[in-house]
TORPA-4810 file (N, C-alpha, C, O; in nm, 3 decimals):
<nodes>
NODE_1_-3.552_-4.284_-6.786_-3.425_-4.213_-6.777_-3.354_-4.260_-6.650_-3.416_-4.272_-6.545_M
NODE_2_-3.225_-4.287_-6.662_-3.148_-4.329_-6.547_-3.128_-4.212_-6.453_-3.137_-4.095_-6.492_Y
NODE_3_-3.100_-4.246_-6.327_-3.082_-4.142_-6.225_-2.965_-4.050_-6.260_-2.975_-3.928_-6.243_E
NODE_4_-2.854_-4.105_-6.310_-2.738_-4.023_-6.346_-2.772_-3.928_-6.461_-2.728_-3.812_-6.461_A
NODE_5_-2.850_-3.977_-6.558_-2.890_-3.891_-6.670_-2.982_-3.779_-6.622_-2.971_-3.665_-6.668_E
NODE_6_-3.071_-3.811_-6.531_-3.163_-3.711_-6.477_-3.085_-3.605_-6.400_-3.112_-3.486_-6.411_A
NODE_7_-2.987_-3.650_-6.321_-2.904_-3.556_-6.245_-2.823_-3.467_-6.340_-2.809_-3.347_-6.316_E
NODE_8_-2.770_-3.527_-6.448_-2.693_-3.450_-6.546_-2.782_-3.346_-6.615_-2.739_-3.233_-6.637_E
NODE_9_-2.905_-3.383_-6.649_-2.998_-3.290_-6.713_-3.033_-3.176_-6.618_-3.043_-3.061_-6.660_A
NODE_10_-3.051_-3.208_-6.489_-3.080_-3.105_-6.389_-2.961_-3.013_-6.373_-2.978_-2.891_-6.367_T
NODE_11_-2.842_-3.070_-6.367_-2.719_-2.989_-6.354_-2.702_-2.900_-6.476_-2.669_-2.782_-6.463_E
NODE_12_-2.724_-2.957_-6.595_-2.711_-2.878_-6.718_-2.810_-2.762_-6.715_-2.776_-2.650_-6.753_R
NODE_13_-2.930_-2.789_-6.670_-3.032_-2.685_-6.660_-2.990_-2.578_-6.559_-3.005_-2.459_-6.586_S
NODE_14_-2.939_-2.620_-6.444_-2.894_-2.526_-6.341_-2.777_-2.443_-6.392_-2.767_-2.324_-6.364_A
NODE_15_-2.688_-2.506_-6.468_-2.573_-2.435_-6.524_-2.619_-2.337_-6.631_-2.568_-2.225_-6.639_T
NODE_16_-2.715_-2.378_-6.713_-2.769_-2.288_-6.815_-2.833_-2.166_-6.750_-2.818_-2.054_-6.797_D
NODE_17_-2.906_-2.190_-6.642_-2.969_-2.080_-6.568_-2.862_-1.987_-6.510_-2.874_-1.865_-6.518_E
NODE_18_-2.759_-2.046_-6.451_-2.650_-1.968_-6.393_-2.578_-1.887_-6.501_-2.538_-1.773_-6.478_A
NODE_19_-2.561_-1.946_-6.618_-2.494_-1.878_-6.728_-2.574_-1.754_-6.771_-2.518_-1.646_-6.786_E
NODE_20_-2.703_-1.771_-6.789_-2.789_-1.657_-6.826_-2.786_-1.550_-6.718_-2.780_-1.430_-6.748_S
NODE_21_-2.791_-1.593_-6.593_-2.790_-1.500_-6.480_-2.659_-1.422_-6.477_-2.659_-1.301_-6.457_W
NODE_22_-2.547_-1.492_-6.497_-2.416_-1.425_-6.495_-2.405_-1.321_-6.607_-2.352_-1.212_-6.585_L
NODE_23_-2.453_-1.354_-6.725_-2.449_-1.259_-6.836_-2.526_-1.134_-6.799_-2.481_-1.022_-6.824_I
NODE_24_-2.643_-1.152_-6.739_-2.725_-1.038_-6.699_-2.655_-0.953_-6.593_-2.651_-0.830_-6.605_E
NODE_25_-2.601_-1.017_-6.491_-2.538_-0.945_-6.380_-2.410_-0.875_-6.425_-2.387_-0.760_-6.388_V
NODE_26_-2.327_-0.943_-6.504_-2.197_-0.887_-6.541_-2.204_-0.797_-6.664_-2.104_-0.735_-6.700_L
NODE_27_-2.319_-0.789_-6.728_-2.331_-0.700_-6.845_-2.318_-0.553_-6.803_-2.288_-0.468_-6.887_S
NODE_28_-2.340_-0.524_-6.675_-2.324_-0.387_-6.624_-2.177_-0.351_-6.604_-2.145_-0.234_-6.583_A
NODE_29_-2.088_-0.449_-6.610_-1.946_-0.422_-6.593_-1.884_-0.511_-6.487_-1.952_-0.595_-6.428_G
NODE_30_-1.753_-0.492_-6.460_-1.683_-0.573_-6.362_-1.751_-0.564_-6.225_-1.796_-0.458_-6.183_P
NODE_31_-1.756_-0.678_-6.156_-1.821_-0.686_-6.025_-1.733_-0.769_-5.934_-1.672_-0.867_-5.976_T
NODE_32_-1.729_-0.730_-5.806_-1.652_-0.808_-5.710_-1.707_-0.951_-5.706_-1.828_-0.972_-5.701_K
NODE_33_-1.616_-1.047_-5.706_-1.655_-1.188_-5.706_-1.740_-1.221_-5.585_-1.838_-1.295_-5.597_A
NODE_34_-1.705_-1.168_-5.470_-1.782_-1.196_-5.348_-1.927_-1.147_-5.363_-2.019_-1.213_-5.316_A
NODE_35_-1.945_-1.033_-5.428_-2.079_-0.978_-5.450_-2.157_-1.066_-5.548_-2.276_-1.091_-5.527_E
NODE_36_-2.092_-1.112_-5.653_-2.157_-1.200_-5.751_-2.202_-1.328_-5.681_-2.315_-1.373_-5.700_V
NODE_37_-2.113_-1.387_-5.602_-2.145_-1.512_-5.533_-2.259_-1.492_-5.433_-2.346_-1.578_-5.420_Q
NODE_38_-2.259_-1.379_-5.364_-2.366_-1.348_-5.267_-2.500_-1.336_-5.340_-2.600_-1.393_-5.297_K
NODE_39_-2.501_-1.261_-5.449_-2.624_-1.242_-5.526_-2.672_-1.375_-5.586_-2.792_-1.400_-5.594_Q
NODE_40_-2.578_-1.458_-5.627_-2.613_-1.589_-5.684_-2.684_-1.675_-5.579_-2.786_-1.738_-5.607_A
NODE_41_-2.630_-1.676_-5.457_-2.694_-1.754_-5.350_-2.835_-1.701_-5.324_-2.929_-1.778_-5.304_R
NODE_42_-2.849_-1.567_-5.324_-2.981_-1.507_-5.302_-3.078_-1.542_-5.414_-3.199_-1.549_-5.392_Q
NODE_43_-3.025_-1.563_-5.535_-3.108_-1.599_-5.650_-3.132_-1.751_-5.658_-3.199_-1.799_-5.748_A
NODE_44_-3.075_-1.825_-5.561_-3.095_-1.970_-5.558_-3.002_-2.047_-5.650_-3.032_-2.161_-5.686_G
NODE_45_-2.892_-1.987_-5.689_-2.795_-2.053_-5.777_-2.684_-2.113_-5.690_-2.618_-2.042_-5.614_I
NODE_46_-2.666_-2.243_-5.703_-2.566_-2.315_-5.623_-2.424_-2.286_-5.675_-2.406_-2.240_-5.788_A
NODE_47_-2.325_-2.313_-5.591_-2.185_-2.284_-5.623_-2.135_-2.358_-5.747_-2.070_-2.299_-5.833_D
NODE_48_-2.165_-2.490_-5.757_-2.111_-2.568_-5.868_-2.163_-2.519_-6.004_-2.083_-2.498_-6.095_K
NODE_49_-2.294_-2.500_-6.021_-2.341_-2.446_-6.151_-2.284_-2.307_-6.179_-2.258_-2.274_-6.295_P
NODE_50_-2.263_-2.226_-6.076_-2.206_-2.093_-6.094_-2.063_-2.104_-6.145_-2.025_-2.033_-6.239_L
NODE_51_-1.983_-2.192_-6.084_-1.844_-2.211_-6.129_-1.839_-2.264_-6.272_-1.758_-2.220_-6.353_R
NODE_52_-1.927_-2.360_-6.303_-1.931_-2.417_-6.438_-1.971_-2.311_-6.540_-1.913_-2.303_-6.648_T
NODE_53_-2.070_-2.229_-6.506_-2.113_-2.121_-6.595_-2.001_-2.020_-6.615_-1.978_-1.974_-6.727_A
NODE_54_-1.931_-1.986_-6.508_-1.818_-1.892_-6.518_-1.714_-1.946_-6.615_-1.662_-1.872_-6.698_R
NODE_55_-1.684_-2.073_-6.604_-1.586_-2.136_-6.691_-1.634_-2.138_-6.836_-1.558_-2.104_-6.927_S
NODE_56_-1.759_-2.177_-6.858_-1.816_-2.180_-6.993_-1.810_-2.044_-7.062_-1.785_-2.035_-7.182_R
NODE_57_-1.835_-1.939_-6.984_-1.838_-1.803_-7.039_-1.698_-1.744_-7.057_-1.682_-1.637_-7.116_L
NODE_58_-1.597_-1.813_-7.005_-1.460_-1.764_-7.019_-1.428_-1.650_-6.923_-1.340_-1.568_-6.950_G
NODE_59_-1.498_-1.645_-6.810_-1.474_-1.541_-6.710_-1.354_-1.584_-6.627_-1.355_-1.690_-6.565_I
NODE_60_-1.252_-1.500_-6.626_-1.131_-1.528_-6.549_-1.121_-1.427_-6.436_-1.105_-1.307_-6.461_K
NODE_61_-1.132_-1.473_-6.310_-1.120_-1.380_-6.197_-0.986_-1.307_-6.202_-0.884_-1.365_-6.241_P
NODE_62_-0.986_-1.182_-6.162_-0.863_-1.103_-6.159_-0.870_-1.006_-6.042_-0.976_-0.982_-5.985_Y
NODE_63_-0.754_-0.950_-6.008_-0.746_-0.851_-5.901_-0.711_-0.716_-5.961_-0.626_-0.707_-6.049_R
NODE_64_-0.778_-0.613_-5.913_-0.746_-0.477_-5.956_-0.624_-0.426_-5.880_-0.542_-0.351_-5.933_R
NODE_65_-0.612_-0.467_-5.755_-0.502_-0.428_-5.668_-0.452_-0.552_-5.596_-0.525_-0.650_-5.583_E
NODE_66_-0.329_-0.546_-5.550_-0.272_-0.661_-5.481_-0.351_-0.699_-5.357_-0.374_-0.817_-5.330_F
NODE_67_-0.394_-0.598_-5.280_-0.465_-0.625_-5.155_-0.617_-0.631_-5.173_-0.688_-0.668_-5.080_T
NODE_68_-0.666_-0.597_-5.290_-0.810_-0.597_-5.314_-0.862_-0.737_-5.337_-0.785_-0.833_-5.349_G
NODE_69_-0.993_-0.748_-5.342_-1.055_-0.877_-5.367_-1.055_-0.911_-5.516_-1.005_-0.835_-5.599_G
NODE_70_-1.112_-1.026_-5.547_-1.121_-1.073_-5.683_-1.241_-1.010_-5.752_-1.342_-0.981_-5.689_W
NODE_71_-1.230_-0.989_-5.883_-1.335_-0.932_-5.966_-1.367_-1.027_-6.079_-1.280_-1.101_-6.126_W
NODE_72_-1.494_-1.025_-6.123_-1.537_-1.102_-6.240_-1.584_-1.004_-6.345_-1.641_-0.900_-6.313_W
NODE_73_-1.558_-1.037_-6.470_-1.600_-0.954_-6.582_-1.620_-1.044_-6.703_-1.545_-1.138_-6.725_Q
NODE_74_-1.723_-1.013_-6.781_-1.743_-1.086_-6.905_-1.625_-1.059_-6.997_-1.575_-0.947_-7.001_L
NODE_75_-1.580_-1.160_-7.072_-1.470_-1.135_-7.165_-1.513_-1.040_-7.275_-1.632_-1.030_-7.307_P
NODE_76_-1.417_-0.969_-7.331_-1.445_-0.876_-7.441_-1.490_-0.956_-7.564_-1.448_-1.070_-7.582_A
NODE_77_-1.575_-0.897_-7.646_-1.617_-0.966_-7.769_-1.496_-0.997_-7.857_-1.393_-0.931_-7.845_P
NODE_78_-1.509_-1.096_-7.944_-1.399_-1.134_-8.034_-1.351_-1.012_-8.110_-1.431_-0.934_-8.162_Q
NODE_79_-1.221_-0.995_-8.118_-1.162_-0.886_-8.194_-1.144_-0.758_-8.114_-1.076_-0.666_-8.159_G
NODE_80_-1.204_-0.750_-7.995_-1.190_-0.630_-7.912_-1.077_-0.652_-7.812_-1.057_-0.764_-7.765_A
NODE_81_-1.005_-0.547_-7.781_-0.899_-0.553_-7.681_-0.959_-0.517_-7.547_-0.979_-0.399_-7.520_Q
NODE_82_-0.989_-0.615_-7.463_-1.050_-0.591_-7.334_-0.950_-0.602_-7.221_-0.831_-0.622_-7.244_G
NODE_83_-1.000_-0.588_-7.100_-0.914_-0.592_-6.983_-0.841_-0.725_-6.971_-0.722_-0.728_-6.939_A
NODE_84_-0.912_-0.836_-6.997_-0.848_-0.966_-6.982_-0.740_-0.986_-7.088_-0.635_-1.043_-7.060_H
NODE_85_-0.766_-0.940_-7.212_-0.665_-0.952_-7.316_-0.540_-0.876_-7.276_-0.428_-0.925_-7.292_D
NODE_86_-0.559_-0.755_-7.224_-0.446_-0.673_-7.183_-0.372_-0.737_-7.067_-0.249_-0.739_-7.065_A
NODE_87_-0.446_-0.791_-6.971_-0.382_-0.856_-6.856_-0.311_-0.983_-6.898_-0.201_-1.012_-6.850_L
NODE_88_-0.373_-1.060_-6.988_-0.312_-1.185_-7.031_-0.184_-1.162_-7.109_-0.097_-1.249_-7.112_D
NODE_89_-0.170_-1.045_-7.172_-0.049_-1.018_-7.249_0.065_-0.969_-7.161_0.180_-0.963_-7.207_S
NODE_90_0.037_-0.933_-7.036_0.140_-0.885_-6.945_0.211_-1.004_-6.882_0.146_-1.099_-6.840_C
NODE_91_0.343_-1.001_-6.875_0.414_-1.106_-6.801_0.376_-1.096_-6.653_0.354_-0.986_-6.602_P
NODE_92_0.368_-1.206_-6.586_0.324_-1.208_-6.447_0.430_-1.277_-6.361_0.502_-1.365_-6.408_Q
NODE_93_0.438_-1.235_-6.236_0.520_-1.305_-6.138_0.425_-1.356_-6.032_0.370_-1.278_-5.953_K
NODE_94_0.406_-1.485_-6.031_0.314_-1.543_-5.934_0.375_-1.670_-5.878_0.452_-1.738_-5.945_E
NODE_95_0.341_-1.699_-5.759_0.390_-1.819_-5.695_0.279_-1.883_-5.617_0.175_-1.918_-5.673_G
NODE_96_0.299_-1.899_-5.488_0.202_-1.966_-5.403_0.066_-1.899_-5.407_-0.036_-1.967_-5.410_I
NODE_97_0.062_-1.765_-5.408_-0.065_-1.694_-5.405_-0.126_-1.674_-5.544_-0.242_-1.634_-5.554_L
NODE_98_-0.052_-1.701_-5.650_-0.102_-1.677_-5.784_-0.200_-1.783_-5.829_-0.199_-1.895_-5.777_G
NODE_99_-0.284_-1.749_-5.928_-0.379_-1.847_-5.977_-0.349_-1.887_-6.121_-0.423_-1.967_-6.178_D
NODE_100_-0.243_-1.835_-6.180_-0.213_-1.867_-6.318_-0.104_-1.973_-6.331_-0.106_-2.052_-6.426_R
NODE_101_-0.012_-1.976_-6.240_0.100_-2.067_-6.254_0.094_-2.177_-6.151_0.005_-2.181_-6.067_G
NODE_102_0.191_-2.266_-6.158_0.201_-2.372_-6.059_0.279_-2.319_-5.940_0.347_-2.217_-5.950_H
NODE_103_0.270_-2.387_-5.828_0.341_-2.346_-5.709_0.488_-2.322_-5.742_0.556_-2.407_-5.799_L
NODE_104_0.535_-2.205_-5.704_0.676_-2.176_-5.724_0.711_-2.121_-5.861_0.823_-2.074_-5.881_G
NODE_105_0.618_-2.126_-5.956_0.646_-2.073_-6.090_0.651_-1.921_-6.082_0.563_-1.859_-6.024_E
NODE_106_0.753_-1.861_-6.140_0.766_-1.717_-6.133_0.758_-1.656_-6.272_0.814_-1.709_-6.368_E
NODE_107_0.687_-1.544_-6.279_0.678_-1.464_-6.400_0.691_-1.319_-6.358_0.667_-1.287_-6.242_R
NODE_108_0.726_-1.232_-6.449_0.738_-1.090_-6.416_0.601_-1.033_-6.386_0.502_-1.070_-6.449_E
NODE_109_0.595_-0.942_-6.290_0.469_-0.876_-6.252_0.438_-0.764_-6.351_0.529_-0.697_-6.400_A
NODE_110_0.307_-0.744_-6.380_0.272_-0.632_-6.467_0.297_-0.500_-6.396_0.288_-0.492_-6.274_P
NODE_111_0.329_-0.397_-6.472_0.356_-0.268_-6.411_0.228_-0.193_-6.375_0.231_-0.105_-6.289_S
NODE_112_0.116_-0.227_-6.437_-0.011_-0.160_-6.409_-0.125_-0.254_-6.442_-0.111_-0.345_-6.525_A
NODE_113_-0.237_-0.233_-6.379_-0.357_-0.309_-6.410_-0.445_-0.226_-6.501_-0.468_-0.107_-6.475_T
NODE_114_-0.494_-0.287_-6.606_-0.578_-0.217_-6.702_-0.718_-0.272_-6.693_-0.738_-0.393_-6.702_V
NODE_115_-0.816_-0.185_-6.675_-0.956_-0.225_-6.673_-1.027_-0.142_-6.778_-1.027_-0.019_-6.773_V
NODE_116_-1.087_-0.210_-6.873_-1.158_-0.142_-6.980_-1.305_-0.174_-6.966_-1.344_-0.291_-6.966_V
NODE_117_-1.386_-0.071_-6.954_-1.531_-0.091_-6.947_-1.591_-0.047_-7.078_-1.564_0.063_-7.128_E
NODE_118_-1.673_-0.132_-7.132_-1.736_-0.104_-7.261_-1.882_-0.071_-7.238_-1.955_-0.044_-7.334_I
</nodes>
């Protein structure tokens, strides 16, 4: 096996481990991103596999309040109206600080944040 293939297999394994770990941790409900990242480091999960696992699972960081930190939550099952579906349907106004649009792109801000725990 070539070195690149071995590294890819190790990364895939680390990402698979991170994915399983994230499902377990976030199955209890929304969790502050900083807390998830801290627990991941304590569990020996590196940043890159954690980010890749988050992306694979469709976890989109969001804020409950403007001044609050970021939160992670597993997406709602297919067909269910979850917090992310509700947030994604709201028009947003974001610019330099936003994570959905490009620099300077403006959208209307949602009037309220909806968090649904199942």
